[in-house]
N, C-alpha and C positions, 0 to 999 in steps of 0.2 A: 135213528141213533138216540141214545140215552142223554137227556138233558145233563149239561155239565157246567161249571163255572167257567167261562170263557175268558174273563178278565178280572184283575183287581187293580182299579186305577186309583191314586191318591194325589191329592192337590193341595198346595200350601196356600192357604187362605188366611189374610190377615185384616182385622179391622181396626182401624186408628183411634182406638177408645182413649189413647193416652192424650190426645189433642185437648179433651177436656176432663181429664183427670178421673174418668168414670173407670171403676174398678181398683182405684189406687188405694194401698194400704202400706203399713211401715215396711214390709219386705219388698214390696213391688210399686213404688212411687209413680211409674209411668208405663203402665202395662198396655199393650196392644192385644185386645183379645183375638186369638187366632185358632187354628186347627188344621191338623192333618186330615183333611176329609176323604173318606173312603168309599168307594162305589164299587160293589160287586156286580158284575153282568153275567147272566147266563146265556148259553147256546140259543135260547127261546126269546132272548132280549128282555127278560125280566131283570128286576134290579134289588139290590139291597143296599142301604146306607147307613153309614157310621161316621164317627169322627173321634179324634183324639185332641182334647183341649190342651192349648198352651198359651203363653202370654207374650209371643213375639218371636225374639231372637230365638234359635234353636229349632223353630219348626221345621226348619230343612232336615234336621237330624231325623225328627220323627218320621217324616215323609220318607226318609231312607230306610227306616226301619221296617215300615209297612211294605215298602217294595222288597226288602229282603225275605219277608215271610210269605210274600205273594205266591212264589212257586209252590208251596205247601198246600195251596188252595186251587189255584187254576188247574183244571181238568178232573176236578173231583165230581161225582155224580151228586146232582142237586138233592135228589131224593134221599140219598144216604146222610148227607149233610143235615137236611131239616128234619130227618127221623132222630137224629141224636147229636145236635150241636156240641154236647158235653165231650163227645169224642174228638171233636175238632179242637176245642179248648184244650184238651189235655195234650193233643198231638202239637199244637202250636207252643204250649208252655214247656213241654217237656222235650222238645227236639235237644239232642245231647250237644249240639254245638251251639246254637242260639243260647241255650240255658246258660252256658259259660259266663255270657254277657250279664246275667241277672245274679242269681236265678230269681225269677219271679218278682221282679222289681224293676223300677226305672224305664227307660225308653222302650227297650223291646217288649217288656210286659204290656205296656200301654199300647204298643201296636198291635200285639195280639188281642188285646181288648177291643180295639177299634175294629178289627176284622171279626172277631167273634159277635159283637154288636151288628155289624152289617149283616151276617148270617141270620141273627135273631129278627132283624128287620124284614129280610125277605121272607123268613118263615111266617111272620105275622102278616105281610101282604098276601102270600100265597093262601093263608087260612081265612084271610078277610076280616081278620080283627085287631084291635090296638094290642100292643104287646102285653098290656097288663091284664088283659081279658084272655089272651093264649095262655099265659102263664096261670092264671087263676083256674082255667078249665083244665088243666093238667091234674092227673091222679096224683096223691102223695107219692106213689112208687115212682111215676115218672119225673117227679121233682126231685127225688132223692138221687135218682139215676144220673142227674144233670151234675151233681156235686161230686168234686174230689175230695175224699175225707181222709186222705192219706196222712196229712200233717194235723188233723183236727180230732181224731178219734179220741185222745185223753181229754178232750173237753165237750164233744159232742160225737155220737155215734150215729150210724144209720138208723139203728132202732129207735134212738130219741127223737131223731128228726122225723121218722115215721109217726112217731106219737104225736108230736107237735102238730103235723100236718093233719093227721086224722082228727085230732080234737078240733082244730080249726074248721074242718069240713062241714061240721054241723051247722054253722051259721053262714056259709058263703054267699048263699042266694040273697039273704036278707041284708048283708053288707054290701053286695054289689048294688042293690037298688038303693041303699042309702048313699052310696058313693055317687051314683048318677044322678040322684035328686039334689044331694048337698055339696057335693064336690069334697075336697080334701084341704084341710087347713094349711095355710101358707104364712110366712113371716118375711119380712122385706129388708135387704140391705141396701136398698137405693138410697135413703138419706144419708148413709153413714161412711161414704168413701172419703178417705183422709185427705185428699185433695180439694174438698169442698169448703168454701168459707162459711163463716158463721150464719150468715143470712140464708144462704142455701140451705144448711143443715136444719135451721129452725123451721123453713117453710116446708121441706119435704118431711120432716117429723109430723108436723100438722096434718099435712096431706095424707101421710100414710095412715093415721088414726081414722081420718074422715073416710078413708078408702075401705076401712074395716079390719085392719091389721092390729092385733093385740101384742105383736111381738116384732120389734124392729131390732137392727144389729148395726153397732157403729164399730169402726175400726180404730184401734188403738195401738200404742207402742213407739211411736216415734220420739214423743216428748210429753213428759208427764204433766207440766203445766197446761199444756194444750189439752191433753186428755180430760183434765179436771174441769176445764172451762168448757170443753164440748159436751161433757157428761151433764154439765148443770145446764146448758142451753137445751139439750135433748130432753131431760127430765122436765123442765119447766115447760116444754112445748107438748109433752104428751101426757102430762099429769102423772099421779102415783100410781095408778092402776095398769098402764100400759107397761109390758115387760121390755127392758132393754137388754140385749145380750151385747157382748163385746168380743171382739176378735182381734188377737195379736199378730196373727200369721207367723208364728214360729220365732219371733224376733227376740224373744228373751231367753236367758237361762234361768233354771229352778229358783234360786233365790231373788232375782229381778222379778219373775212372774209373782211370787208371793209378796214381796214388797210393794210392787207397783199396784197390784190389785187391792191391797191394803188400803191405798189411797183413794181408791174408787168405790170402795165399799159403801161408802155413805149414800151413794146414788142407786144402790140395791141392784147391781147387776145379776141378770139371771143366769147366765153363764159367761166362763172365759173360754173362748174357742182357740185352740192351737196355742196354749201358753208357752210352748217350748218345743224343742226338736221332735218332730212327729216320730222319731226313732226311739225316743227316751220313754220307754214304757215306766220304769221305776220313778223317772221325774214327774210324770204325769201323775203317778199314784201320790207322790209327796205334795204336789201342787194341790191335789184334791183334798188329802187329809187336811192341809192348812188352810184352806179357804172356804171349807164347808161353813154355810150351806149354799154358797155359790157354787154352781154346778161346772164341771169340766167337760168340754165338748172337743171331739176331734175325729179326723177321719179323711179330709180331702187329700191329704199327702201320705196317709198309711198305705204301705206298699202292697199288702196282700192279706188274705184270710188269716195267715198265722200270726201277724201282728195283731189283728183285731182280736183274736183269740187271747193272746197274752194280756191286751189292754183289760179285757172282760175278766180274766182269771186273776189279774192282779187288782181288781177294783179300783182301776184307774180311770175309769169315766163314767159320767151320769148320762151323757148323750152319744150316741154312735152317729158318725156323719158318713153315710155311704156316698161315694161319687160313681157316677155312671161310666167315667172314661179314665180313673186312676188305676183300679186293678184290672184284671184280667177279663172284664166283660160281663155279660149277665150271669154267666154260670157262677164265677166266684162271688158276685154279688148275691146270689140266692143262699151261698154258704154263709156270707156274713149275716144276711137277715135271719137266717136259722139260728147262728150263734147268740145274736142279739136276744132272739126270742127265748132262747134256753137259759139267758142270764137276766131276762125280764128287764133290759134296758131299752128305753125308747129310741127310736131311729128318726133323726131330723136330717136328711140328705142336703149334701152341699150342691149349691147350683149355682155359684157366682161364676159364670162365665158363658161364652157363646155356646148355645146349644144344650147347657147342662140342665136348664130348667126343662126343656123338651124331652130329654132322654130320662132323666131319673124320676120324673113324675110317674111313669110307668112302673119303676121298681117299687116306690112307696104304696102305690095303689094296690099292686099285687100283694105286698106285705099286709096291708089292711084287710083285704077280702080273703086271703088264703094262707097267711103265715101267723103273724101276731094276732090278727083280729081285733086290734085296737087302735085309737087315735089318742089315747091319753098321752099328754107331754109330747105329742108329735106335730111336726109342721114341716113343710118343704121350703126350702129357701127361694125367694123370688128377686130377681134384678130386672129392671124394665129395659134391658139394653138388647137390640139386635134381633128381636123376636120376627120382625117384618122380613128378615131374610129367608125364613123357613116355610116350607109349603103347608106344615100343619103347626102353627104356632101355639104356644100355650094360651089358654084362656082363663083369666082371672076374673072372678065377681065376688065383691065382698069380702074380699082377703081369703079366698079359697080358689085353689085350683079347681077348674071343671074337667072331669074325666075326658081324656081324648076318645073320640070314637072312630077316627079314620084308621084303617089298616096299617100295620107298622109300629115302628118306635119313634115316629116323629123326629127323624133325624136328616130328613132330605133338606137341603139348601137349594133355593131357586137357581137356576143355570145362570141367570143375568147377575146374581150376586157372585157366584163363583167367577165369573168373568171380570166383574167390576173389582173384587178384591183379591184377586190372584196376586200372589206376591213373586218377584218384584215388579213385574211388568204390566200388572192391571190398572186401569185407567186411575183408581183410587190411589194408587202408589207412584206411577209414572209421573203423575202431574206434579207430584211433591218432588221427586227427583228432577225433573226439568226446572222447576221454581229454583 
């Protein structure tokens, strides 16, 4: 009998990070890093793993969305899925009934991405390669075939994408060896959560520099006087040469963003991340014009490749921040990487959440080896939370991500953690309810 997908299981798993204000920012003061965790199983007991990142309440909605899409995957021949994951991505995103709930944004789009990522995890496991290596070994023609260009051709055609990838092919082997030897630059948000007190901020900033990071990020936007004080503390702790990025997590309107950042300009912020609504393309462009040379970065809440296209066309961003779990999975992120390369804008992935470091490192490393061919102005976000729950956790050395070598997308969570943090009846949650 032909091997097929026998089941799609999804689990509501939540980690109580709000108890220590880990992950806190102006928009999310008490987040519980969570996920709709996705497991594909085949008729031969092979597995693929993915997840959709959330911050607590509402995870059950994401779980329901994954379940609503599962029937489109169960029963599908595995060989066919792994030969062309792009076909599945287009089918999930393009379903006429599900599409009405998007289209290509929000809960259902992220659910599709979780399933698509699980298929890619299965493909990489089957090939015996980490995902970044699997993608980097594809031919330019194979990669372009994975991208839906329907809404992108006014900015990037298939031929232009092929030219970009063929140009990058020349140095692939050398860059792969460089990646394996030296790793990929990281920046850290660990010191900068808004709920940390001043002593903890200063201590963690100093530790970050000692650990080899030359870029740290602070959350801002709740109170201007507090932000001025915290920026002064951070700048004193890291000195004049370490870059400090700031992140407002969408809390401002456009005039507020411009005025507030003017008050922080003396501390030489490297970028302002999510200065306003992620949907406001022209607002980002206005902020960028007003605040130059402070860079504008965004992406973790940008719904799809079309919005990234418009941000790039409008000259609205200096830094593209892809997210492994926000858009429709690996395929759409390939499209976004190609768009960023076309417009010569560096990509610094967002990874402030459970599993995001593990997943997005593969996309950034693939970009370096096979797409942009560059590390200039690039770094992957790193936070030091919850990696112990993954079977293939990220490895950081000297402020750099070490390239994963295990097959897959590094998405698998230990069974013990899934049991302990299952919401609402896992031991980590039922104990709180009983108390």
